[in-house]
C-alpha positions as CSV (number, residue, x, y, z in Angstrom):
1,M,181.9,-150.0,88.8
2,M,184.0,-147.8,86.6
3,S,183.5,-143.9,86.0
4,S,184.2,-142.2,82.6
5,K,184.8,-139.1,83.7
6,T,188.2,-139.4,84.9
7,K,191.3,-138.6,82.6
8,T,193.3,-141.2,81.4
9,I,197.0,-141.4,80.2
10,S,197.6,-144.6,78.5
11,F,201.3,-146.1,78.8
12,S,201.2,-148.3,76.0
13,Q,204.5,-150.9,75.8
14,S,205.4,-153.4,73.1
15,A,206.8,-156.5,74.0
16,G,210.2,-155.6,73.9
17,D,209.7,-152.6,76.0
18,I,208.5,-154.8,79.1
19,A,212.1,-155.8,80.2
20,L,212.7,-152.0,80.0
21,T,210.2,-150.4,82.2
22,G,211.3,-152.5,85.6
23,I,209.0,-151.0,88.0
24,G,206.4,-150.2,84.9
25,F,205.3,-146.7,86.0
26,L,208.2,-145.0,83.7
27,F,207.7,-144.6,80.3
28,M,206.1,-141.5,79.1
29,P,205.5,-140.0,75.6
30,I,208.6,-138.5,73.8
31,C,208.0,-134.8,73.6
32,L,208.5,-133.6,70.1
33,V,209.5,-130.2,71.5
34,F,213.4,-129.1,70.6
35,A,215.2,-127.3,73.6
36,P,215.9,-123.8,72.5
37,R,219.5,-123.4,71.0
38,W,220.1,-120.8,73.7
39,V,219.5,-123.5,76.4
40,I,221.6,-126.3,74.5
41,S,225.1,-123.9,74.5
42,T,224.7,-123.6,78.0
43,F,225.6,-127.1,78.6
44,R,229.1,-126.5,78.4
45,D,232.8,-127.4,79.4
46,G,234.7,-124.4,78.3
47,N,233.7,-121.9,75.8
48,A,230.0,-121.5,74.8
49,L,228.8,-124.5,72.6
50,T,226.4,-124.8,70.1
51,L,224.5,-127.7,68.6
52,D,226.4,-127.9,65.4
53,N,230.1,-127.2,66.3
54,E,232.7,-130.0,67.5
55,Q,233.1,-128.7,70.8
56,N,229.7,-129.4,71.9
57,T,230.1,-133.0,70.3
58,E,233.2,-133.6,72.4
59,Y,231.2,-132.3,75.6
60,F,228.1,-134.1,74.9
61,A,230.3,-137.4,74.2
62,S,232.2,-136.7,77.6
63,V,228.8,-137.0,79.9
64,R,227.3,-140.0,78.1
65,K,226.9,-143.2,79.3
66,P,224.7,-146.2,78.6
67,A,221.9,-146.7,80.6
68,S,221.2,-150.2,82.5
69,N,219.2,-151.7,79.6
70,E,217.6,-155.1,80.0
71,T,216.6,-155.4,76.5
72,A,219.6,-157.8,75.8
73,E,218.6,-159.8,79.0
74,F,214.7,-160.0,78.1
75,K,215.8,-161.1,74.7
76,K,217.8,-163.9,76.3
77,V,214.8,-164.8,78.6
78,R,212.5,-164.5,75.6
79,K,214.6,-166.6,73.2
80,L,215.0,-169.4,76.1
81,I,211.3,-169.6,76.2
82,E,210.6,-169.6,73.0
83,D,212.9,-172.6,72.0
84,L,211.5,-174.5,75.2
85,I,207.9,-174.1,73.6
86,D,208.6,-174.8,69.7
87,V,209.9,-178.1,71.2
88,N,207.5,-178.9,73.5
89,D,209.9,-178.9,76.7
90,W,207.4,-178.0,79.2
91,R,209.3,-179.6,81.7
92,E,212.4,-177.4,81.1
93,L,210.2,-174.6,80.6
94,T,208.4,-174.7,84.0
95,N,211.7,-175.7,85.8
96,R,213.3,-172.2,85.0
97,I,210.4,-170.3,85.5
98,A,209.7,-172.3,89.3
99,D,213.7,-171.5,90.0
100,W,213.1,-167.8,89.3
101,D,209.8,-167.7,90.9
102,K,211.4,-169.1,94.2
103,T,214.3,-166.9,94.2
104,R,212.9,-163.9,93.2
105,A,216.1,-163.4,90.7
106,S,215.8,-160.0,89.1
107,T,218.4,-158.1,87.0
108,D,220.1,-155.0,87.9
109,F,217.5,-152.5,87.1
110,G,215.1,-154.5,89.3
111,T,212.5,-156.5,86.5
112,G,212.1,-160.2,88.0
113,Y,213.2,-162.8,85.7
114,M,209.7,-164.9,86.1
115,D,207.9,-161.8,85.1
116,M,209.9,-161.7,82.3
117,A,208.9,-165.3,81.4
118,L,205.2,-165.0,81.9
119,D,205.5,-161.9,79.3
120,A,207.8,-163.8,76.9
121,L,205.4,-166.7,77.0
122,R,202.4,-164.6,76.3
123,V,204.3,-162.5,73.3
124,H,205.3,-166.1,71.6
125,L,201.8,-167.1,71.9
126,A,199.8,-164.4,71.1
127,D,198.5,-163.5,67.8
128,E,198.0,-159.6,69.1
129,I,198.9,-157.6,72.3
130,Y,196.5,-155.2,73.7
131,P,198.0,-152.3,75.8
132,P,196.7,-151.2,79.2
133,N,193.5,-148.9,79.1
134,M,191.3,-146.9,81.4
135,C,189.8,-150.3,82.7
136,N,193.0,-152.7,83.2
137,F,196.3,-151.9,84.5
138,E,198.2,-154.9,82.4
139,D,198.8,-155.7,78.9
140,Y,196.6,-158.6,77.9
141,Y,197.3,-160.9,74.6
142,M,195.1,-162.6,72.3
143,I,196.0,-166.2,72.9
144,P,194.5,-168.2,69.8
145,D,192.7,-171.5,70.2
146,G,195.5,-173.6,68.8
147,A,198.1,-172.0,71.7
148,L,195.7,-172.7,74.7
149,A,195.2,-176.3,73.4
150,R,199.0,-176.8,73.6
151,V,199.1,-174.8,77.2
152,Q,196.1,-177.3,78.2
153,A,197.6,-180.4,76.7
154,A,200.9,-179.6,78.8
155,Y,198.7,-179.1,81.8
156,E,196.8,-182.1,81.6
157,A,199.6,-184.1,81.4
158,D,201.2,-182.9,84.5
159,P,198.3,-181.3,86.5
160,S,200.1,-181.0,90.0
161,N,202.6,-178.5,88.5
162,Y,201.9,-175.0,89.8
163,I,203.6,-173.3,87.3
164,L,201.5,-174.8,84.3
165,T,198.5,-174.0,86.3
166,A,199.2,-170.5,86.5
167,L,200.7,-170.3,83.0
168,L,197.1,-171.8,81.8
169,A,195.0,-169.7,84.1
170,Q,196.7,-166.4,83.0
171,I,195.7,-167.5,79.1
172,H,192.3,-167.4,80.0
173,I,192.5,-164.3,82.2
174,D,193.9,-162.7,79.1
175,R,191.3,-164.3,76.7
176,G,188.2,-162.9,79.1
177,W,189.9,-159.3,78.6
178,V,190.1,-159.3,74.9
179,A,186.3,-160.8,75.1
180,R,185.4,-157.8,76.8
181,G,186.9,-155.2,75.2
182,G,189.0,-152.3,76.2
183,G,185.7,-149.6,76.7
184,W,184.2,-148.4,79.8
185,S,181.8,-150.6,81.7
186,H,178.3,-149.4,79.5
187,E,180.3,-149.8,76.1
188,V,180.5,-153.4,76.9
189,T,178.2,-156.2,75.0
190,E,176.6,-159.0,77.2
191,E,178.6,-161.5,75.1
192,G,181.6,-159.9,76.2
193,W,180.5,-159.7,79.8
194,D,179.5,-163.1,80.0
195,E,182.9,-164.4,78.2
196,L,185.0,-162.5,80.5
197,L,183.2,-164.1,83.5
198,R,183.6,-167.7,82.3
199,S,187.3,-167.3,81.3
200,F,187.9,-165.8,84.8
201,E,185.8,-168.5,86.4
202,T,187.7,-171.3,84.7
203,A,191.1,-169.3,85.7
204,A,189.9,-169.4,89.2
205,T,189.0,-173.1,89.3
206,L,192.3,-173.6,87.7
207,L,193.8,-171.3,91.0
208,A,191.8,-172.8,93.5
209,R,194.2,-176.3,94.1
210,F,197.4,-173.9,95.2
211,D,197.5,-171.2,97.6
212,P,200.5,-168.5,96.7
213,A,201.7,-168.3,100.3
214,E,201.9,-171.9,101.2
215,L,203.8,-172.2,97.8
216,S,205.8,-168.9,98.6
217,S,205.1,-168.2,94.8
218,P,205.3,-164.6,93.6
219,L,203.9,-165.9,90.3
220,L,200.6,-167.3,91.7
221,A,199.9,-164.2,93.8
222,R,200.5,-162.0,90.5
223,V,197.8,-164.1,88.5
224,H,195.7,-164.5,91.8
225,F,195.5,-161.0,91.9
226,Q,194.3,-160.2,88.6
227,L,191.0,-162.0,89.4
228,V,189.7,-159.4,91.6
229,A,188.3,-157.8,88.2
230,A,185.5,-159.8,89.0
231,T,185.1,-160.0,92.2
232,T,182.1,-159.0,94.3
233,D,183.9,-158.1,97.3
234,G,185.4,-155.2,96.1
235,I,188.1,-153.6,98.2
236,E,188.3,-156.1,100.8
237,S,189.1,-158.8,98.2
238,A,191.6,-156.6,96.5
239,R,193.3,-155.5,99.4
240,T,194.0,-159.3,100.6
241,E,195.3,-160.7,97.2
242,Y,197.6,-157.3,97.2
243,Q,199.0,-157.9,100.7
244,T,199.7,-161.6,99.5
245,W,201.3,-160.7,96.7
246,S,203.6,-157.8,98.2
247,D,204.4,-160.1,101.1
248,L,205.9,-162.4,99.2
249,D,208.3,-160.3,97.0
250,I,208.2,-157.4,99.4
251,S,211.0,-155.5,96.9
252,N,209.2,-155.5,93.7
253,Q,206.9,-152.4,93.3
254,H,204.7,-153.9,90.9
255,P,202.1,-155.2,93.4
256,H,201.9,-151.6,94.5
257,R,201.4,-150.2,91.1
258,A,198.6,-152.6,90.7
259,Y,196.8,-152.3,93.3
260,A,196.9,-148.0,93.3
261,F,195.0,-148.7,89.8
262,H,192.2,-150.8,91.6
263,V,191.8,-148.3,94.4
264,L,191.2,-145.3,92.2
265,P,187.3,-144.1,92.1
266,R,187.0,-146.1,88.6
267,W,187.4,-149.5,90.8
268,F,186.8,-150.2,94.0
269,G,187.8,-147.0,95.9
270,D,188.5,-143.1,96.5
271,Y,191.0,-140.9,96.7
272,Q,191.0,-141.4,100.4
273,T,191.4,-145.0,100.1
274,L,194.5,-144.4,97.9
275,E,196.0,-142.4,100.8
276,Q,195.6,-144.6,103.5
277,E,196.7,-147.6,101.3
278,A,199.6,-145.8,100.1
279,R,200.4,-145.1,103.9
280,L,199.8,-148.6,105.0
281,A,201.9,-149.9,102.1
282,T,204.9,-147.5,103.1
283,E,204.9,-148.4,106.7
284,R,204.9,-152.5,105.9
285,T,207.6,-152.0,103.2
286,K,209.9,-149.3,105.0
287,S,212.7,-151.6,106.2
288,V,213.2,-152.6,102.7
289,A,212.3,-149.9,100.5
290,G,211.7,-146.8,102.4
291,A,208.7,-144.6,101.2
292,A,209.2,-145.8,97.7
293,A,205.6,-147.5,98.0
294,Y,204.1,-144.6,98.7
295,A,205.9,-143.2,95.3
296,A,204.7,-145.9,93.4
297,F,200.9,-145.4,94.7
298,Y,201.0,-142.4,93.2
299,A,202.8,-142.4,90.2
300,T,200.2,-144.8,89.1
301,A,197.5,-142.8,90.4
302,L,198.3,-139.6,88.6
303,S,199.2,-141.4,85.5
304,Y,195.4,-141.8,85.4
305,E,193.4,-139.4,87.5
306,D,194.4,-135.6,87.9
307,D,192.2,-135.6,91.1
308,A,194.6,-137.9,92.7
309,L,196.8,-134.8,93.2
310,D,194.3,-133.5,96.2
311,L,195.9,-135.5,99.0
312,L,199.2,-135.9,97.8
313,D,201.8,-135.7,100.3
314,L,204.8,-134.0,98.8
315,D,206.9,-134.7,101.3
316,L,206.4,-138.3,101.4
317,F,206.1,-138.6,97.9
318,E,209.6,-136.8,97.2
319,Q,211.3,-138.8,99.8
320,G,209.7,-141.9,98.2
321,V,211.3,-141.3,95.0
322,C,214.4,-140.5,96.5
323,D,214.3,-143.8,98.2
324,R,213.6,-145.8,95.2
325,I,216.5,-144.1,93.1
326,S,218.8,-144.6,95.7
327,K,218.6,-148.2,95.9
328,D,218.9,-148.5,92.4
329,K,221.9,-149.9,90.6
330,D,222.1,-147.2,87.8
331,P,220.1,-144.2,90.2
332,A,221.0,-141.4,86.9
333,T,218.8,-143.8,84.6
334,R,216.0,-144.0,86.8
335,A,216.4,-140.1,87.9
336,M,216.1,-139.6,84.2
337,Q,212.9,-141.8,83.7
338,L,211.5,-140.4,87.0
339,I,212.0,-136.9,85.7
340,F,210.1,-137.6,82.5
341,A,207.0,-139.0,84.6
342,I,206.7,-136.4,87.1
343,H,207.0,-133.6,84.4
344,E,204.3,-135.0,82.9
345,F,201.9,-135.0,85.9
346,S,203.0,-131.7,86.7
347,D,201.5,-130.9,83.2
348,N,204.3,-127.9,83.2
349,G,202.6,-126.3,85.7
350,I,199.7,-125.1,83.5
351,P,196.1,-125.8,84.8
352,M,194.8,-127.9,81.9
353,I,191.5,-128.9,83.5
354,W,189.1,-126.3,83.6
355,H,188.0,-126.3,87.4
356,E,191.7,-125.9,88.1
357,V,191.8,-122.1,86.9
358,F,190.1,-121.6,90.3
359,S,192.1,-124.4,92.4
360,R,195.4,-122.3,93.6
361,D,195.9,-125.6,95.8
362,R,196.1,-127.9,92.5
363,I,198.4,-125.6,90.7
364,N,200.6,-125.2,93.6
365,K,201.3,-128.9,94.0
366,R,201.8,-129.0,90.2
367,N,204.8,-126.6,90.5
368,E,206.0,-128.2,93.9
369,L,206.1,-131.7,91.6
370,R,208.6,-129.8,89.0
371,K,210.7,-128.8,92.1
372,I,211.1,-132.3,92.6
373,C,212.1,-133.1,89.1
374,R,214.9,-130.6,89.9
375,T,215.9,-132.1,93.3
376,L,216.4,-135.4,91.3
377,A,218.5,-133.5,89.0
378,D,220.7,-132.1,91.5
379,R,221.2,-135.1,93.5
380,F,221.0,-138.1,90.8
381,L,221.7,-136.8,87.5
382,T,225.4,-137.0,87.1
383,H,225.3,-137.7,83.2
384,L,223.2,-138.4,80.3
385,P,222.0,-141.8,80.2
386,T,221.6,-142.7,77.0
387,E,219.2,-145.5,76.0
388,G,219.6,-145.3,72.3
389,F,217.1,-142.7,71.5
390,K,218.1,-139.3,70.7
391,K,214.6,-138.0,71.5
392,R,214.9,-138.7,75.1
393,E,218.2,-136.6,75.3
394,T,216.7,-133.9,73.6
395,E,213.3,-134.2,75.9
396,L,215.3,-134.4,78.6
397,L,217.1,-131.4,78.2
398,W,213.8,-129.3,77.3
399,I,212.7,-130.4,80.4
400,L,216.1,-129.5,82.4
401,S,215.9,-126.1,80.7
402,G,212.4,-125.2,82.1
403,L,213.6,-126.6,85.7
404,Y,216.8,-124.2,85.4
405,H,215.1,-121.5,83.6
406,D,215.7,-119.0,85.8
407,D,219.5,-119.6,86.3
408,L,220.0,-120.3,82.6
409,K,218.4,-116.6,82.1
410,A,220.8,-115.0,84.6
411,G,224.1,-116.5,82.7
412,A,224.3,-119.6,84.8
413,R,225.5,-122.7,83.2
414,I,224.5,-126.6,84.0
415,K,227.2,-129.1,84.3
416,F,227.1,-132.9,85.2
417,T,229.0,-133.7,87.9
418,P,229.7,-137.0,90.0
419,D,227.2,-135.5,92.6
420,G,224.4,-134.7,90.1
421,V,223.8,-131.4,88.4
422,R,225.3,-128.3,89.4
423,M,224.8,-124.3,88.3
424,I,228.1,-122.7,87.4
425,R,227.5,-119.0,87.8
426,P,229.2,-116.5,85.2
427,D,231.4,-115.6,88.0
428,Q,232.6,-118.9,88.9
429,N,235.0,-121.2,86.9
430,N,234.6,-124.5,85.3
431,S,235.7,-126.3,88.4
């Protein structure tokens, strides 16, 4: 079912990071390489600046702005969910989640409150949290027997409540993944497979009484979709569940990313299927999101498998990324995060995989991905978004130093403007 030959980049998240990710495919490893001093000095507003002088400090202060940060909102949702669980007020808890589920309420950065509530509940009940791995796209949670019993009791007291049903099914799915473990299929024990299937069967039985489309419930659709990991129908089942989920929450990029993972060769598809499904998703959602779905599919695929690069339509990918940023309420922050992600996919233009030494097309595509990063900076990076992590700013400046290397070497300077990054040539003034 899954091949072990593919490269995996795991984007681990702490529970507190869930609200920050929004569309999920943006958190990349922090680069520990510091920008060269000569590059930093080109970020200037007047005379040449260096890292350690007062003028440099003043300039960076002038171009820094707080990034959209959902941590505070996530903490509020988490506190609410925790308090309601601790006093066993399951009626109020499910009423809140049902309201968010029906209204598709989301933060300014695009994360749904329903999704935050589901994750907050699991965080509170869990003994341990496991990050995504080569076989599972989602975080999964070790929910102990006592916590399972509490949710089971609440469900038995109100079995017609579809929110409680979905929550209980999610817990069984999480427990199944924990029992299976995060290894490749040949590494899983017979007991692990049996427990996974038992847990998924229990979840499927619970969910069978409720139709996500009839109830117009993205929550039910999200939990339903996770069961495709144990399906015998392969891509057909995954496609059906994905389309239901996406249609119910058409502005949400999460369904595209989850489905893209399952049409990789390690699961039910291949790269041709990935390309076809990405284009179909784009066509289906273009009235709302432009080509953002195409970018979401490939952002996920490239995070796991380098070979997905071969069929990537660079022009459509760039359009999708720009469409995603254009609809965001904080374009600069979204652009920064996408620059991190796309630059990672490009591998800095170096053929890291042996067979790429002989693949000019692959190398060219990686170079084009870096050009897309520069386009994003030129169009959307109006300032330095601060997320509370100094290393992120250092990483961004390091990436920009590579993207604008030739200009900088020729004596040009980089300046953040209301219209994005601009190059100031030596013969130009500071206006």
